[in-house]
Z-matrix of the N, CA and C atoms (Angstrom, degrees):
N
C 1 1.450
C 2 1.529 1 108.94
N 3 1.312 2 115.67 1 119.64
C 4 1.460 3 119.85 2 179.48
C 5 1.524 4 109.50 3 -74.80
N 6 1.318 5 115.67 4 134.03
C 7 1.459 6 120.47 5 176.86
C 8 1.529 7 109.64 6 -125.23
N 9 1.306 8 114.40 7 136.73
C 10 1.456 9 122.29 8 175.92
C 11 1.526 10 106.82 9 -122.55
N 12 1.316 11 117.38 10 122.76
C 13 1.462 12 120.85 11 -175.75
C 14 1.522 13 108.71 12 -123.50
N 15 1.332 14 114.20 13 116.78
C 16 1.464 15 119.93 14 -178.74
C 17 1.520 16 110.93 15 -90.56
N 18 1.329 17 115.01 16 153.41
C 19 1.451 18 121.75 17 173.19
C 20 1.523 19 108.60 18 -152.31
N 21 1.339 20 114.85 19 162.19
C 22 1.464 21 119.57 20 173.79
C 23 1.513 22 115.51 21 106.01
N 24 1.315 23 118.00 22 -2.69
C 25 1.452 24 119.51 23 178.67
C 26 1.515 25 111.86 24 -73.56
N 27 1.334 26 115.61 25 173.65
C 28 1.448 27 119.93 26 178.21
C 29 1.507 28 111.66 27 156.52
N 30 1.311 29 114.54 28 -164.34
C 31 1.470 30 122.15 29 179.92
C 32 1.522 31 109.43 30 -99.61
N 33 1.322 32 115.81 31 125.87
C 34 1.457 33 121.05 32 176.66
C 35 1.519 34 109.07 33 -131.84
N 36 1.307 35 115.78 34 159.28
C 37 1.461 36 120.84 35 178.94
C 38 1.530 37 110.11 36 -90.18
N 39 1.310 38 116.47 37 153.57
C 40 1.474 39 119.23 38 176.11
C 41 1.532 40 110.98 39 -53.56
N 42 1.329 41 114.38 40 138.18
C 43 1.453 42 120.10 41 -179.35
C 44 1.512 43 114.55 42 91.93
N 45 1.319 44 117.09 43 -15.54
C 46 1.457 45 120.11 44 179.88
C 47 1.534 46 110.51 45 -81.36
N 48 1.325 47 115.00 46 177.91
C 49 1.462 48 120.40 47 179.95
C 50 1.524 49 109.41 48 -123.21
N 51 1.336 50 114.01 49 163.89
C 52 1.452 51 120.49 50 -176.99
C 53 1.518 52 108.86 51 -152.47
N 54 1.331 53 116.02 52 144.15
C 55 1.465 54 121.18 53 174.88
C 56 1.513 55 108.01 54 -122.48
N 57 1.298 56 115.79 55 124.21
C 58 1.457 57 122.73 56 176.70
C 59 1.524 58 108.81 57 -103.25
N 60 1.317 59 115.57 58 143.95
C 61 1.455 60 120.35 59 -178.99
C 62 1.521 61 110.86 60 -125.35
N 63 1.315 62 116.19 61 142.27
C 64 1.460 63 122.01 62 178.18
C 65 1.525 64 108.51 63 -125.12
N 66 1.315 65 116.22 64 120.48
C 67 1.456 66 121.39 65 175.70
C 68 1.520 67 109.06 66 -94.58
N 69 1.314 68 116.38 67 123.90
C 70 1.462 69 122.53 68 -177.52
C 71 1.520 70 108.52 69 -104.02
N 72 1.326 71 116.09 70 138.93
C 73 1.460 72 120.43 71 -171.74
C 74 1.527 73 114.17 72 -78.36
N 75 1.336 74 117.20 73 -3.86
C 76 1.447 75 119.29 74 174.44
C 77 1.526 76 109.63 75 -145.70
N 78 1.307 77 115.60 76 177.76
C 79 1.460 78 121.27 77 -176.62
C 80 1.525 79 110.71 78 -55.06
N 81 1.330 80 116.12 79 122.71
C 82 1.464 81 119.34 80 -176.46
C 83 1.527 82 112.34 81 -66.09
N 84 1.321 83 117.94 82 -19.90
C 85 1.466 84 120.46 83 178.88
C 86 1.531 85 111.57 84 -80.43
N 87 1.340 86 116.53 85 0.62
C 88 1.465 87 120.38 86 170.98
C 89 1.519 88 112.17 87 -79.16
N 90 1.327 89 116.30 88 -7.75
C 91 1.454 90 121.62 89 -176.78
C 92 1.526 91 110.32 90 -108.40
N 93 1.331 92 115.61 91 149.00
C 94 1.466 93 119.63 92 177.87
C 95 1.525 94 111.03 93 -68.59
N 96 1.332 95 115.11 94 -37.08
C 97 1.461 96 120.08 95 -178.54
C 98 1.521 97 108.98 96 -153.61
N 99 1.307 98 115.86 97 144.83
C 100 1.466 99 122.47 98 174.05
C 101 1.524 100 107.25 99 -131.42
N 102 1.324 101 115.17 100 156.30
C 103 1.457 102 116.78 101 179.41
C 104 1.507 103 113.54 102 171.64
N 105 1.315 104 113.86 103 -158.51
C 106 1.458 105 121.54 104 -174.48
C 107 1.528 106 110.54 105 -133.76
N 108 1.332 107 114.14 106 143.67
C 109 1.450 108 123.43 107 173.09
C 110 1.526 109 107.48 108 -129.97
N 111 1.310 110 115.78 109 167.87
C 112 1.465 111 119.38 110 176.93
C 113 1.519 112 110.32 111 -142.96
N 114 1.325 113 114.61 112 156.77
C 115 1.453 114 120.48 113 178.11
C 116 1.516 115 109.34 114 -140.18
N 117 1.326 116 115.31 115 116.63
C 118 1.457 117 121.27 116 176.55
C 119 1.527 118 109.05 117 -89.43
N 120 1.319 119 117.65 118 158.35
C 121 1.474 120 120.40 119 179.96
C 122 1.523 121 111.69 120 -55.17
N 123 1.319 122 116.29 121 129.49
C 124 1.447 123 121.10 122 177.54
C 125 1.504 124 115.37 123 76.88
N 126 1.335 125 117.21 124 5.76
C 127 1.459 126 120.52 125 -178.15
C 128 1.521 127 110.96 126 -122.17
N 129 1.320 128 115.48 127 163.66
C 130 1.448 129 120.88 128 177.04
C 131 1.525 130 110.73 129 -76.50
N 132 1.316 131 115.16 130 156.26
C 133 1.455 132 119.88 131 175.09
C 134 1.524 133 108.31 132 -66.72
N 135 1.338 134 116.04 133 137.08
C 136 1.453 135 119.50 134 -176.72
C 137 1.526 136 111.43 135 -134.70
N 138 1.298 137 114.88 136 159.50
C 139 1.460 138 122.29 137 179.97
C 140 1.518 139 111.30 138 -65.14
N 141 1.322 140 115.57 139 139.35
C 142 1.465 141 121.61 140 166.32
C 143 1.537 142 107.83 141 -107.14
N 144 1.319 143 115.33 142 -61.49
C 145 1.460 144 120.40 143 -179.38
C 146 1.515 145 109.44 144 -163.61
N 147 1.323 146 116.00 145 144.42
C 148 1.458 147 120.89 146 174.20
C 149 1.522 148 109.67 147 -137.16
N 150 1.320 149 114.32 148 161.06
C 151 1.461 150 120.92 149 174.30
C 152 1.517 151 107.00 150 -140.16
N 153 1.336 152 116.74 151 131.60
C 154 1.459 153 117.80 152 -178.42
C 155 1.523 154 110.83 153 -94.15
N 156 1.312 155 115.23 154 177.53
C 157 1.456 156 119.57 155 -172.97
C 158 1.532 157 111.24 156 -62.00
N 159 1.332 158 116.45 157 -24.86
C 160 1.455 159 120.16 158 178.83
C 161 1.517 160 114.02 159 -86.08
N 162 1.336 161 116.11 160 -2.78
C 163 1.456 162 119.96 161 178.53
C 164 1.521 163 114.64 162 93.70
N 165 1.317 164 117.25 163 5.30
C 166 1.465 165 120.49 164 179.33
C 167 1.523 166 108.73 165 -79.63
N 168 1.319 167 116.27 166 130.19
C 169 1.459 168 121.28 167 -177.74
C 170 1.531 169 111.34 168 -104.18
N 171 1.306 170 114.40 169 156.80
C 172 1.458 171 122.37 170 176.02
C 173 1.523 172 107.19 171 -139.24
N 174 1.320 173 116.08 172 130.70
C 175 1.457 174 120.65 173 -178.22
C 176 1.522 175 110.44 174 -125.05
N 177 1.329 176 115.49 175 147.67
C 178 1.456 177 119.64 176 174.41
C 179 1.525 178 109.72 177 -63.88
N 180 1.319 179 115.74 178 139.50
C 181 1.465 180 119.82 179 179.27
C 182 1.521 181 111.76 180 -57.34
N 183 1.317 182 116.16 181 -36.80
C 184 1.470 183 120.53 182 -177.31
C 185 1.524 184 112.60 183 -70.60
N 186 1.326 185 116.36 184 -13.09
C 187 1.457 186 120.52 185 -177.09
C 188 1.524 187 113.30 186 -115.73
N 189 1.323 188 117.99 187 -4.64
C 190 1.463 189 120.11 188 -177.01
C 191 1.521 190 110.59 189 -57.76
N 192 1.316 191 114.60 190 134.00
C 193 1.454 192 120.67 191 -176.47
C 194 1.521 193 113.23 192 89.31
N 195 1.334 194 116.39 193 -12.54
C 196 1.472 195 120.43 194 -179.13
C 197 1.517 196 112.46 195 -119.24
N 198 1.305 197 118.00 196 -5.57
C 199 1.460 198 120.17 197 -174.91
C 200 1.528 199 109.99 198 -133.09
N 201 1.334 200 115.07 199 142.72
C 202 1.458 201 121.79 200 175.42
C 203 1.520 202 108.28 201 -137.33
N 204 1.324 203 115.80 202 136.99
C 205 1.459 204 120.16 203 177.72
C 206 1.518 205 109.27 204 -105.71
N 207 1.333 206 115.55 205 141.78
C 208 1.456 207 122.67 206 179.74
C 209 1.527 208 108.34 207 -128.76
N 210 1.313 209 115.89 208 148.87
C 211 1.456 210 118.98 209 171.67
C 212 1.516 211 109.21 210 -135.87
N 213 1.301 212 115.67 211 151.19
C 214 1.453 213 122.13 212 -179.12
C 215 1.530 214 107.71 213 -134.31
N 216 1.333 215 115.44 214 110.38
C 217 1.452 216 120.14 215 -178.39
C 218 1.513 217 114.49 216 -74.36
N 219 1.318 218 117.63 217 -14.83
C 220 1.467 219 120.08 218 177.68
C 221 1.515 220 110.64 219 -81.33
N 222 1.325 221 115.52 220 -43.40
C 223 1.462 222 119.15 221 -179.06
C 224 1.527 223 111.82 222 -94.84
N 225 1.343 224 116.66 223 -6.76
C 226 1.467 225 121.55 224 -177.80
C 227 1.527 226 111.27 225 55.49
N 228 1.304 227 114.50 226 52.43
C 229 1.453 228 120.59 227 177.68
C 230 1.532 229 109.70 228 -123.31
N 231 1.312 230 113.29 229 151.85
C 232 1.472 231 121.11 230 176.00
C 233 1.525 232 106.53 231 -129.30
N 234 1.302 233 116.98 232 115.11
C 235 1.457 234 121.76 233 -176.90
C 236 1.523 235 110.13 234 -110.95
N 237 1.307 236 113.64 235 152.71
C 238 1.465 237 118.54 236 171.34
C 239 1.527 238 107.75 237 -131.88
N 240 1.307 239 115.34 238 131.07
C 241 1.466 240 120.67 239 179.66
C 242 1.521 241 108.25 240 -113.48
N 243 1.321 242 115.61 241 130.41
C 244 1.457 243 121.74 242 -178.87
C 245 1.512 244 109.47 243 -123.65
N 246 1.308 245 117.04 244 133.86
C 247 1.454 246 122.41 245 179.31
C 248 1.530 247 109.54 246 -114.96
N 249 1.318 248 114.49 247 169.76
C 250 1.470 249 121.02 248 176.99
C 251 1.528 250 111.26 249 46.98
N 252 1.323 251 115.12 250 50.58
C 253 1.463 252 119.42 251 -175.98
C 254 1.520 253 111.45 252 -64.70
N 255 1.334 254 113.90 253 146.68
C 256 1.467 255 122.48 254 -177.83
C 257 1.525 256 109.01 255 -122.46
N 258 1.321 257 117.37 256 157.85
C 259 1.475 258 118.74 257 177.48
C 260 1.528 259 112.53 258 -54.67
N 261 1.309 260 117.94 259 -32.58
C 262 1.462 261 120.55 260 -179.31
C 263 1.526 262 113.02 261 -73.08
N 264 1.322 263 117.34 262 -5.53
C 265 1.461 264 120.45 263 173.24
C 266 1.531 265 111.60 264 -83.76
N 267 1.307 266 116.38 265 -5.03
C 268 1.457 267 120.50 266 177.52
C 269 1.523 268 110.21 267 -61.49
N 270 1.336 269 115.46 268 125.89
C 271 1.463 270 120.76 269 -176.35
C 272 1.522 271 108.90 270 -177.19
N 273 1.307 272 114.48 271 170.89
C 274 1.458 273 120.15 272 166.05
C 275 1.522 274 106.94 273 -90.23
N 276 1.313 275 115.80 274 128.39
C 277 1.462 276 121.69 275 -177.04
C 278 1.525 277 108.66 276 -104.33
N 279 1.326 278 114.66 277 130.16
C 280 1.462 279 121.69 278 -175.23
C 281 1.527 280 110.98 279 -117.18
N 282 1.303 281 114.89 280 136.21
C 283 1.455 282 120.92 281 170.71
C 284 1.525 283 108.63 282 -82.74
N 285 1.310 284 115.74 283 144.28
C 286 1.466 285 120.70 284 -176.20
C 287 1.521 286 110.09 285 -139.27
N 288 1.319 287 114.71 286 143.91
C 289 1.466 288 120.98 287 173.14
C 290 1.524 289 107.73 288 -140.47
N 291 1.319 290 115.54 289 144.54
C 292 1.455 291 120.24 290 -179.60
C 293 1.513 292 110.10 291 -131.76
N 294 1.336 293 114.36 292 131.04
C 295 1.444 294 120.38 293 175.87
C 296 1.522 295 106.96 294 -127.90
N 297 1.314 296 115.98 295 114.59
C 298 1.465 297 123.03 296 -172.90
C 299 1.521 298 107.63 297 54.90
N 300 1.323 299 119.16 298 -117.15
C 301 1.456 300 120.73 299 -177.31
C 302 1.526 301 112.86 300 -102.09
N 303 1.321 302 117.08 301 8.05
C 304 1.467 303 120.58 302 -177.40
C 305 1.520 304 110.51 303 -101.87
N 306 1.340 305 114.33 304 128.51
C 307 1.459 306 121.19 305 178.39
C 308 1.522 307 109.98 306 -104.39
N 309 1.310 308 115.41 307 139.40
C 310 1.464 309 122.50 308 176.54
C 311 1.518 310 108.35 309 -121.52
N 312 1.336 311 115.16 310 140.31
C 313 1.458 312 120.54 311 -177.66
C 314 1.520 313 110.39 312 -130.71
N 315 1.319 314 114.45 313 146.19
C 316 1.446 315 119.32 314 168.61
C 317 1.513 316 109.86 315 -82.81
N 318 1.309 317 115.93 316 179.05
C 319 1.466 318 120.55 317 -177.90
C 320 1.515 319 112.53 318 -83.74
N 321 1.315 320 117.18 319 -13.68
C 322 1.453 321 120.75 320 176.04
C 323 1.512 322 113.26 321 97.48
N 324 1.330 323 114.09 322 153.08
C 325 1.466 324 120.96 323 175.65
C 326 1.525 325 107.95 324 -135.35
N 327 1.314 326 115.56 325 134.41
C 328 1.463 327 120.45 326 -175.86
C 329 1.525 328 110.53 327 -80.59
N 330 1.321 329 114.90 328 132.91
C 331 1.462 330 121.72 329 171.25
C 332 1.520 331 107.15 330 -120.87
N 333 1.311 332 115.88 331 123.93
C 334 1.458 333 121.74 332 178.40
C 335 1.515 334 108.72 333 -121.37
N 336 1.323 335 115.07 334 124.82
C 337 1.461 336 121.06 335 179.04
C 338 1.525 337 107.57 336 -110.47
N 339 1.307 338 115.37 337 109.79
C 340 1.461 339 119.79 338 -175.03
C 341 1.515 340 109.69 339 -158.88
N 342 1.317 341 114.93 340 147.53
C 343 1.457 342 119.77 341 175.08
C 344 1.528 343 110.34 342 -93.54
């Protein structure tokens, strides 16, 4: 059973930065792509950042220049770092992994950007 466990969420002020971490229960290179999505209240889940097995990254247009994705094959973690956070970045952030046609999700971690 694949498990994805997120950590690092919380309350931050506008303009601050945050790093979220996802611990994956098996080798991250067993997946075609790993990454992060987010869902704000009343909105659909949307892409934050992904990285595929070849190292190609994809970032949400709304976050380009403010987000970086990292992966570590030794610790099997996938992190996302976001800077210059805005109130509209408030959402539940989910770790995601995909292997062939199967999607795996973490339970999510809340990020609230507010003064």
